[in-house]
PDB file with one MODEL, atoms N, CA, C and O in Angstrom:
MODEL        1
ATOM      1  N   MET A   1       7.723   2.121   8.974  1.00  0.00           N
ATOM      2  CA  MET A   1       8.794   2.060   7.972  1.00  0.00           C
ATOM      3  C   MET A   1       8.238   2.292   6.558  1.00  0.00           C
ATOM      4  O   MET A   1       7.028   2.389   6.354  1.00  0.00           O
ATOM      5  N   PHE A   2       9.133   2.374   5.622  1.00  0.00           N
ATOM      6  CA  PHE A   2       8.724   2.624   4.230  1.00  0.00           C
ATOM      7  C   PHE A   2       7.830   1.495   3.701  1.00  0.00           C
ATOM      8  O   PHE A   2       6.902   1.730   2.927  1.00  0.00           O
ATOM      9  N   ALA A   3       8.130   0.275   4.133  1.00  0.00           N
ATOM     10  CA  ALA A   3       7.351  -0.885   3.678  1.00  0.00           C
ATOM     11  C   ALA A   3       5.883  -0.712   4.054  1.00  0.00           C
ATOM     12  O   ALA A   3       4.990  -1.122   3.313  1.00  0.00           O
ATOM     13  N   SER A   4       5.646  -0.104   5.207  1.00  0.00           N
ATOM     14  CA  SER A   4       4.265   0.087   5.680  1.00  0.00           C
ATOM     15  C   SER A   4       3.496   0.974   4.705  1.00  0.00           C
ATOM     16  O   SER A   4       2.359   0.674   4.340  1.00  0.00           O
ATOM     17  N   ILE A   5       4.129   2.067   4.291  1.00  0.00           N
ATOM     18  CA  ILE A   5       3.475   3.003   3.365  1.00  0.00           C
ATOM     19  C   ILE A   5       3.302   2.342   1.999  1.00  0.00           C
ATOM     20  O   ILE A   5       2.268   2.492   1.349  1.00  0.00           O
ATOM     21  N   LEU A   6       4.325   1.615   1.580  1.00  0.00           N
ATOM     22  CA  LEU A   6       4.275   0.943   0.287  1.00  0.00           C
ATOM     23  C   LEU A   6       3.140  -0.060   0.249  1.00  0.00           C
ATOM     24  O   LEU A   6       2.390  -0.141  -0.724  1.00  0.00           O
ATOM     25  N   PHE A   7       3.027  -0.817   1.317  1.00  0.00           N
ATOM     26  CA  PHE A   7       1.970  -1.828   1.395  1.00  0.00           C
ATOM     27  C   PHE A   7       0.599  -1.182   1.388  1.00  0.00           C
ATOM     28  O   PHE A   7      -0.322  -1.653   0.722  1.00  0.00           O
ATOM     29  N   CYS A   8       0.477  -0.101   2.137  1.00  0.00           N
ATOM     30  CA  CYS A   8      -0.801   0.619   2.222  1.00  0.00           C
ATOM     31  C   CYS A   8      -1.219   1.125   0.848  1.00  0.00           C
ATOM     32  O   CYS A   8      -2.374   0.974   0.448  1.00  0.00           O
ATOM     33  N   MET A   9      -0.285   1.722   0.134  1.00  0.00           N
ATOM     34  CA  MET A   9      -0.577   2.262  -1.193  1.00  0.00           C
ATOM     35  C   MET A   9      -0.879   1.132  -2.165  1.00  0.00           C
ATOM     36  O   MET A   9      -1.776   1.239  -3.002  1.00  0.00           O
ATOM     37  N   TYR A  10      -0.116   0.043  -2.045  1.00  0.00           N
ATOM     38  CA  TYR A  10      -0.294  -1.097  -2.935  1.00  0.00           C
ATOM     39  C   TYR A  10      -1.676  -1.722  -2.771  1.00  0.00           C
ATOM     40  O   TYR A  10      -2.356  -2.036  -3.748  1.00  0.00           O
ATOM     41  N   THR A  11      -2.074  -1.894  -1.506  1.00  0.00           N
ATOM     42  CA  THR A  11      -3.378  -2.497  -1.226  1.00  0.00           C
ATOM     43  C   THR A  11      -4.501  -1.564  -1.673  1.00  0.00           C
ATOM     44  O   THR A  11      -5.517  -2.022  -2.195  1.00  0.00           O
ATOM     45  N   THR A  12      -4.328  -0.281  -1.474  1.00  0.00           N
ATOM     46  CA  THR A  12      -5.340   0.699  -1.864  1.00  0.00           C
ATOM     47  C   THR A  12      -5.522   0.686  -3.379  1.00  0.00           C
ATOM     48  O   THR A  12      -6.648   0.773  -3.870  1.00  0.00           O
ATOM     49  N   MET A  13      -4.439   0.579  -4.108  1.00  0.00           N
ATOM     50  CA  MET A  13      -4.518   0.556  -5.577  1.00  0.00           C
ATOM     51  C   MET A  13      -5.120  -0.757  -6.058  1.00  0.00           C
ATOM     52  O   MET A  13      -5.839  -0.792  -7.056  1.00  0.00           O
ATOM     53  N   GLY A  14      -4.825  -1.824  -5.350  1.00  0.00           N
ATOM     54  CA  GLY A  14      -5.328  -3.140  -5.733  1.00  0.00           C
ATOM     55  C   GLY A  14      -6.763  -3.348  -5.255  1.00  0.00           C
ATOM     56  O   GLY A  14      -7.485  -4.203  -5.767  1.00  0.00           O
ATOM     57  N   ALA A  15      -7.167  -2.538  -4.253  1.00  0.00           N
ATOM     58  CA  ALA A  15      -8.521  -2.668  -3.724  1.00  0.00           C
ATOM     59  C   ALA A  15      -9.539  -2.273  -4.785  1.00  0.00           C
ATOM     60  O   ALA A  15     -10.593  -2.895  -4.918  1.00  0.00           O
ATOM     61  N   THR A  16      -9.207  -1.227  -5.538  1.00  0.00           N
ATOM     62  CA  THR A  16     -10.097  -0.738  -6.577  1.00  0.00           C
ATOM     63  C   THR A  16      -9.823  -1.530  -7.839  1.00  0.00           C
ATOM     64  O   THR A  16     -10.461  -1.295  -8.866  1.00  0.00           O
TER      65      THR A  16
ENDMDL
END
């Protein structure tokens, strides 16, 4: 779902 992509992008941005 869209939430999955949103979470993935959010975590990736927050990872750095």
